[in-house]
mmCIF file of the N, C-alpha and C atoms, coordinates in Angstrom:
data_MODEL
# 
_entry.id   MODEL 
# 
loop_
_atom_site.group_PDB 
_atom_site.id 
_atom_site.type_symbol 
_atom_site.label_atom_id 
_atom_site.label_alt_id 
_atom_site.label_comp_id 
_atom_site.label_asym_id 
_atom_site.label_entity_id 
_atom_site.label_seq_id 
_atom_site.pdbx_PDB_ins_code 
_atom_site.Cartn_x 
_atom_site.Cartn_y 
_atom_site.Cartn_z 
_atom_site.occupancy 
_atom_site.B_iso_or_equiv 
_atom_site.pdbx_formal_charge 
_atom_site.auth_seq_id 
_atom_site.auth_comp_id 
_atom_site.auth_asym_id 
_atom_site.auth_atom_id 
_atom_site.pdbx_PDB_model_num 
ATOM 1   N N  . MET A 1 1  ? 9.655   -9.697 -2.106  1.00 0.00 ? 1  MET A N  1 
ATOM 2   C CA . MET A 1 1  ? 9.121   -9.408 -3.414  1.00 0.00 ? 1  MET A CA 1 
ATOM 3   C C  . MET A 1 1  ? 8.694   -7.942 -3.451  1.00 0.00 ? 1  MET A C  1 
ATOM 4   N N  . GLY A 1 2  ? 9.126   -7.239 -4.468  1.00 0.00 ? 2  GLY A N  1 
ATOM 5   C CA . GLY A 1 2  ? 8.813   -5.827 -4.590  1.00 0.00 ? 2  GLY A CA 1 
ATOM 6   C C  . GLY A 1 2  ? 7.562   -5.582 -5.410  1.00 0.00 ? 2  GLY A C  1 
ATOM 7   N N  . MET A 1 3  ? 7.273   -4.324 -5.533  1.00 0.00 ? 3  MET A N  1 
ATOM 8   C CA . MET A 1 3  ? 6.107   -3.917 -6.302  1.00 0.00 ? 3  MET A CA 1 
ATOM 9   C C  . MET A 1 3  ? 6.587   -3.010 -7.428  1.00 0.00 ? 3  MET A C  1 
ATOM 10  N N  . ASP A 1 4  ? 6.068   -3.215 -8.624  1.00 0.00 ? 4  ASP A N  1 
ATOM 11  C CA . ASP A 1 4  ? 6.533   -2.403 -9.736  1.00 0.00 ? 4  ASP A CA 1 
ATOM 12  C C  . ASP A 1 4  ? 5.882   -1.015 -9.744  1.00 0.00 ? 4  ASP A C  1 
ATOM 13  N N  . ARG A 1 5  ? 6.531   -0.101 -10.411 1.00 0.00 ? 5  ARG A N  1 
ATOM 14  C CA . ARG A 1 5  ? 6.075   1.300  -10.446 1.00 0.00 ? 5  ARG A CA 1 
ATOM 15  C C  . ARG A 1 5  ? 4.645   1.454  -10.971 1.00 0.00 ? 5  ARG A C  1 
ATOM 16  N N  . PRO A 1 6  ? 4.269   0.759  -12.049 1.00 0.00 ? 6  PRO A N  1 
ATOM 17  C CA . PRO A 1 6  ? 2.882   0.921  -12.520 1.00 0.00 ? 6  PRO A CA 1 
ATOM 18  C C  . PRO A 1 6  ? 1.847   0.510  -11.470 1.00 0.00 ? 6  PRO A C  1 
ATOM 19  N N  . SER A 1 7  ? 2.153   -0.496 -10.677 1.00 0.00 ? 7  SER A N  1 
ATOM 20  C CA . SER A 1 7  ? 1.218   -0.915 -9.628  1.00 0.00 ? 7  SER A CA 1 
ATOM 21  C C  . SER A 1 7  ? 1.073   0.168  -8.569  1.00 0.00 ? 7  SER A C  1 
ATOM 22  N N  . TYR A 1 8  ? 2.201   0.771  -8.161  1.00 0.00 ? 8  TYR A N  1 
ATOM 23  C CA . TYR A 1 8  ? 2.137   1.880  -7.204  1.00 0.00 ? 8  TYR A CA 1 
ATOM 24  C C  . TYR A 1 8  ? 1.319   3.036  -7.767  1.00 0.00 ? 8  TYR A C  1 
ATOM 25  N N  . THR A 1 9  ? 1.513   3.333  -9.037  1.00 0.00 ? 9  THR A N  1 
ATOM 26  C CA . THR A 1 9  ? 0.793   4.431  -9.671  1.00 0.00 ? 9  THR A CA 1 
ATOM 27  C C  . THR A 1 9  ? -0.713  4.184  -9.624  1.00 0.00 ? 9  THR A C  1 
ATOM 28  N N  . LEU A 1 10 ? -1.127  2.964  -9.948  1.00 0.00 ? 10 LEU A N  1 
ATOM 29  C CA . LEU A 1 10 ? -2.557  2.638  -9.921  1.00 0.00 ? 10 LEU A CA 1 
ATOM 30  C C  . LEU A 1 10 ? -3.124  2.766  -8.513  1.00 0.00 ? 10 LEU A C  1 
ATOM 31  N N  . LEU A 1 11 ? -2.355  2.351  -7.507  1.00 0.00 ? 11 LEU A N  1 
ATOM 32  C CA . LEU A 1 11 ? -2.794  2.500  -6.116  1.00 0.00 ? 11 LEU A CA 1 
ATOM 33  C C  . LEU A 1 11 ? -2.935  3.963  -5.743  1.00 0.00 ? 11 LEU A C  1 
ATOM 34  N N  . GLU A 1 12 ? -1.935  4.756  -6.085  1.00 0.00 ? 12 GLU A N  1 
ATOM 35  C CA . GLU A 1 12 ? -1.954  6.180  -5.747  1.00 0.00 ? 12 GLU A CA 1 
ATOM 36  C C  . GLU A 1 12 ? -3.110  6.909  -6.416  1.00 0.00 ? 12 GLU A C  1 
ATOM 37  N N  . GLN A 1 13 ? -3.466  6.488  -7.612  1.00 0.00 ? 13 GLN A N  1 
ATOM 38  C CA . GLN A 1 13 ? -4.554  7.130  -8.349  1.00 0.00 ? 13 GLN A CA 1 
ATOM 39  C C  . GLN A 1 13 ? -5.924  6.608  -7.932  1.00 0.00 ? 13 GLN A C  1 
ATOM 40  N N  . GLY A 1 14 ? -5.950  5.609  -7.065  1.00 0.00 ? 14 GLY A N  1 
ATOM 41  C CA . GLY A 1 14 ? -7.221  5.055  -6.607  1.00 0.00 ? 14 GLY A CA 1 
ATOM 42  C C  . GLY A 1 14 ? -7.921  4.192  -7.635  1.00 0.00 ? 14 GLY A C  1 
ATOM 43  N N  . LYS A 1 15 ? -7.178  3.703  -8.616  1.00 0.00 ? 15 LYS A N  1 
ATOM 44  C CA . LYS A 1 15 ? -7.768  2.885  -9.670  1.00 0.00 ? 15 LYS A CA 1 
ATOM 45  C C  . LYS A 1 15 ? -7.865  1.416  -9.290  1.00 0.00 ? 15 LYS A C  1 
ATOM 46  N N  . VAL A 1 16 ? -7.094  1.001  -8.302  1.00 0.00 ? 16 VAL A N  1 
ATOM 47  C CA . VAL A 1 16 ? -7.156  -0.363 -7.783  1.00 0.00 ? 16 VAL A CA 1 
ATOM 48  C C  . VAL A 1 16 ? -7.113  -0.303 -6.260  1.00 0.00 ? 16 VAL A C  1 
ATOM 49  N N  . SER A 1 17 ? -7.640  -1.330 -5.635  1.00 0.00 ? 17 SER A N  1 
ATOM 50  C CA . SER A 1 17 ? -7.581  -1.441 -4.176  1.00 0.00 ? 17 SER A CA 1 
ATOM 51  C C  . SER A 1 17 ? -6.473  -2.412 -3.814  1.00 0.00 ? 17 SER A C  1 
ATOM 52  N N  . PRO A 1 18 ? -5.666  -2.061 -2.816  1.00 0.00 ? 18 PRO A N  1 
ATOM 53  C CA . PRO A 1 18 ? -4.568  -2.942 -2.433  1.00 0.00 ? 18 PRO A CA 1 
ATOM 54  C C  . PRO A 1 18 ? -5.060  -4.156 -1.651  1.00 0.00 ? 18 PRO A C  1 
ATOM 55  N N  . ARG A 1 19 ? -4.338  -5.246 -1.798  1.00 0.00 ? 19 ARG A N  1 
ATOM 56  C CA . ARG A 1 19 ? -4.606  -6.437 -0.999  1.00 0.00 ? 19 ARG A CA 1 
ATOM 57  C C  . ARG A 1 19 ? -3.991  -6.226 0.375   1.00 0.00 ? 19 ARG A C  1 
ATOM 58  N N  . LEU A 1 20 ? -4.425  -7.015 1.337   1.00 0.00 ? 20 LEU A N  1 
ATOM 59  C CA . LEU A 1 20 ? -3.940  -6.889 2.702   1.00 0.00 ? 20 LEU A CA 1 
ATOM 60  C C  . LEU A 1 20 ? -2.428  -7.057 2.770   1.00 0.00 ? 20 LEU A C  1 
ATOM 61  N N  . ASP A 1 21 ? -1.873  -8.032 2.059   1.00 0.00 ? 21 ASP A N  1 
ATOM 62  C CA . ASP A 1 21 ? -0.425  -8.240 2.116   1.00 0.00 ? 21 ASP A CA 1 
ATOM 63  C C  . ASP A 1 21 ? 0.334   -7.033 1.557   1.00 0.00 ? 21 ASP A C  1 
ATOM 64  N N  . THR A 1 22 ? -0.254  -6.365 0.570   1.00 0.00 ? 22 THR A N  1 
ATOM 65  C CA . THR A 1 22 ? 0.367   -5.157 0.024   1.00 0.00 ? 22 THR A CA 1 
ATOM 66  C C  . THR A 1 22 ? 0.353   -4.041 1.048   1.00 0.00 ? 22 THR A C  1 
ATOM 67  N N  . LEU A 1 23 ? -0.776  -3.860 1.729   1.00 0.00 ? 23 LEU A N  1 
ATOM 68  C CA . LEU A 1 23 ? -0.866  -2.843 2.776   1.00 0.00 ? 23 LEU A CA 1 
ATOM 69  C C  . LEU A 1 23 ? 0.139   -3.108 3.893   1.00 0.00 ? 23 LEU A C  1 
ATOM 70  N N  . LEU A 1 24 ? 0.299   -4.362 4.250   1.00 0.00 ? 24 LEU A N  1 
ATOM 71  C CA . LEU A 1 24 ? 1.264   -4.717 5.298   1.00 0.00 ? 24 LEU A CA 1 
ATOM 72  C C  . LEU A 1 24 ? 2.686   -4.380 4.871   1.00 0.00 ? 24 LEU A C  1 
ATOM 73  N N  . ARG A 1 25 ? 3.024   -4.651 3.629   1.00 0.00 ? 25 ARG A N  1 
ATOM 74  C CA . ARG A 1 25 ? 4.372   -4.336 3.142   1.00 0.00 ? 25 ARG A CA 1 
ATOM 75  C C  . ARG A 1 25 ? 4.607   -2.836 3.094   1.00 0.00 ? 25 ARG A C  1 
ATOM 76  N N  . ILE A 1 26 ? 3.598   -2.085 2.675   1.00 0.00 ? 26 ILE A N  1 
ATOM 77  C CA . ILE A 1 26 ? 3.733   -0.631 2.621   1.00 0.00 ? 26 ILE A CA 1 
ATOM 78  C C  . ILE A 1 26 ? 3.886   -0.059 4.023   1.00 0.00 ? 26 ILE A C  1 
ATOM 79  N N  . SER A 1 27 ? 3.069   -0.520 4.964   1.00 0.00 ? 27 SER A N  1 
ATOM 80  C CA . SER A 1 27 ? 3.171   -0.009 6.331   1.00 0.00 ? 27 SER A CA 1 
ATOM 81  C C  . SER A 1 27 ? 4.518   -0.348 6.939   1.00 0.00 ? 27 SER A C  1 
ATOM 82  N N  . ASP A 1 28 ? 5.024   -1.528 6.644   1.00 0.00 ? 28 ASP A N  1 
ATOM 83  C CA . ASP A 1 28 ? 6.349   -1.922 7.143   1.00 0.00 ? 28 ASP A CA 1 
ATOM 84  C C  . ASP A 1 28 ? 7.433   -1.034 6.539   1.00 0.00 ? 28 ASP A C  1 
ATOM 85  N N  . ALA A 1 29 ? 7.347   -0.784 5.243   1.00 0.00 ? 29 ALA A N  1 
ATOM 86  C CA . ALA A 1 29 ? 8.355   0.047  4.569   1.00 0.00 ? 29 ALA A CA 1 
ATOM 87  C C  . ALA A 1 29 ? 8.343   1.480  5.097   1.00 0.00 ? 29 ALA A C  1 
ATOM 88  N N  . LEU A 1 30 ? 7.158   1.983  5.437   1.00 0.00 ? 30 LEU A N  1 
ATOM 89  C CA . LEU A 1 30 ? 7.041   3.343  5.956   1.00 0.00 ? 30 LEU A CA 1 
ATOM 90  C C  . LEU A 1 30 ? 7.313   3.427  7.453   1.00 0.00 ? 30 LEU A C  1 
ATOM 91  N N  . GLY A 1 31 ? 7.297   2.275  8.118   1.00 0.00 ? 31 GLY A N  1 
ATOM 92  C CA . GLY A 1 31 ? 7.522   2.254  9.560   1.00 0.00 ? 31 GLY A CA 1 
ATOM 93  C C  . GLY A 1 31 ? 6.350   2.790  10.362  1.00 0.00 ? 31 GLY A C  1 
ATOM 94  N N  . VAL A 1 32 ? 5.135   2.588  9.821   1.00 0.00 ? 32 VAL A N  1 
ATOM 95  C CA . VAL A 1 32 ? 3.938   3.022  10.535  1.00 0.00 ? 32 VAL A CA 1 
ATOM 96  C C  . VAL A 1 32 ? 3.003   1.827  10.707  1.00 0.00 ? 32 VAL A C  1 
ATOM 97  N N  . PRO A 1 33 ? 2.172   1.853  11.749  1.00 0.00 ? 33 PRO A N  1 
ATOM 98  C CA . PRO A 1 33 ? 1.209   0.764  11.927  1.00 0.00 ? 33 PRO A CA 1 
ATOM 99  C C  . PRO A 1 33 ? 0.203   0.715  10.778  1.00 0.00 ? 33 PRO A C  1 
ATOM 100 N N  . LEU A 1 34 ? -0.266  -0.471 10.479  1.00 0.00 ? 34 LEU A N  1 
ATOM 101 C CA . LEU A 1 34 ? -1.244  -0.642 9.411   1.00 0.00 ? 34 LEU A CA 1 
ATOM 102 C C  . LEU A 1 34 ? -2.475  0.233  9.653   1.00 0.00 ? 34 LEU A C  1 
ATOM 103 N N  . ALA A 1 35 ? -2.891  0.365  10.881  1.00 0.00 ? 35 ALA A N  1 
ATOM 104 C CA . ALA A 1 35 ? -4.073  1.172  11.203  1.00 0.00 ? 35 ALA A CA 1 
ATOM 105 C C  . ALA A 1 35 ? -3.917  2.627  10.735  1.00 0.00 ? 35 ALA A C  1 
ATOM 106 N N  . GLU A 1 36 ? -2.696  3.134  10.712  1.00 0.00 ? 36 GLU A N  1 
ATOM 107 C CA . GLU A 1 36 ? -2.469  4.491  10.244  1.00 0.00 ? 36 GLU A CA 1 
ATOM 108 C C  . GLU A 1 36 ? -2.741  4.627  8.741   1.00 0.00 ? 36 GLU A C  1 
ATOM 109 N N  . LEU A 1 37 ? -2.510  3.563  7.997   1.00 0.00 ? 37 LEU A N  1 
ATOM 110 C CA . LEU A 1 37 ? -2.746  3.618  6.554   1.00 0.00 ? 37 LEU A CA 1 
ATOM 111 C C  . LEU A 1 37 ? -4.215  3.515  6.200   1.00 0.00 ? 37 LEU A C  1 
ATOM 112 N N  . VAL A 1 38 ? -4.994  2.826  7.009   1.00 0.00 ? 38 VAL A N  1 
ATOM 113 C CA . VAL A 1 38 ? -6.371  2.551  6.634   1.00 0.00 ? 38 VAL A CA 1 
ATOM 114 C C  . VAL A 1 38 ? -7.395  3.395  7.384   1.00 0.00 ? 38 VAL A C  1 
ATOM 115 N N  . ARG A 1 39 ? -6.943  4.258  8.257   1.00 0.00 ? 39 ARG A N  1 
ATOM 116 C CA . ARG A 1 39 ? -7.924  5.084  8.970   1.00 0.00 ? 39 ARG A CA 1 
ATOM 117 C C  . ARG A 1 39 ? -8.437  6.192  8.064   1.00 0.00 ? 39 ARG A C  1 
ATOM 118 N N  . GLU A 1 40 ? -9.596  6.691  8.399   1.00 0.00 ? 40 GLU A N  1 
ATOM 119 C CA . GLU A 1 40 ? -10.183 7.775  7.596   1.00 0.00 ? 40 GLU A CA 1 
ATOM 120 C C  . GLU A 1 40 ? -9.879  9.108  8.209   1.00 0.00 ? 40 GLU A C  1 
# 
């Protein structure tokens, strides 16, 4: 299941917080560990 463009836009703008399953899909698509996406 994909994610639509408006949802990505809201995430990028910081207007919504992603769910864990969304973060996992993004990290998988980018080929990076989840910890890399959520570290400060």
